[in-house]
C-alpha positions, 0 to 999 in steps of 0.5 A: 572495476572488475568484479571477481566471482568467488567459486565455491567448491562442491563437496560430495559426501560419499557413503562409506562402503558396506562391509559384508561379513566373510561368513555370510551366505551371499559371499560364500555363494559368490565365491562358489560361482566365481570358482565355477566360472573359472573352472568351466569358463562360463556358467552353463544352465541347461533346459529342464525336462518340463521346458523341453516337453512344453516346446515339443508340445507347442511345435506338435500343435502348430504342425497339426494346425498347418497340416489341417489348413494345407491338407495336401491330399485335398489340394492334389485332388482339387488340382486333378479335378481342375485338370479334368474340367479343362480337358472336358472343355478342350474336347468340347471345344474341338467338337464344336469347332469341327461342327462350326466348320462343317455347318453344324454337322460333326464330320470325319474325313468328309463323312458325317458322324453322329455323336452317340445319344448315350454316354460313350467313352472317348476311345479308339476302337480298332474292332468297330470303326463305327464306334461313336466315341472314336473321335480322334480322327475327326478333331486331331490335329486340326482342332486340338493337338492331341486328345487329353486324358484323365490325369489319375486313371492308370488305363487312360492314355493317348498315343495316336489317333487310333490308339487312345483311351481318354476315360472321358464320356461324350453324349448328345441329348435330344435337343442336340446339345453335346455333353462331355463328362468325367468322374471327379475326386472331390466332385462326384461328376464333372460335366460340361454341356453346350 
């Protein structure tokens, strides 16, 4: 007993193609475009003036926002002020290491030297050997390799223990605390007291 199944053919009725009259606007536009593509190779479309101006405007607004956020001039000033803070701390550390080694007395070549009571610029003085701000011979090279100087002042320099001008200021108050200071670019004054 074999059962044969009969197969039915599935017939799909396809719609007949739509005919478009030859003189219709669609056909004429299609012919014009195809001849244009053949002639140029591709159909090219350029940007309009309005589109270009809008893009330029957006780029300008974004550039302004980035410049305000980054503000490179302020960043450089902040970096120089940070360098001044580090330099002032280094000078104070050298002075205090000298004093710690000599039982609390600031000493130069075995002779006690006073830190001035009035703000005094740390610089070498060949005309006045007792100048209170001339501390390089007391701290270089034992406590600091060379005296740091202001990063943006054109007259600040360090050549040797007798030829230097740091543009930093030191002083001692009536309680014996030593202050090293500098003028800042963002902060009006940079000062460290110990």
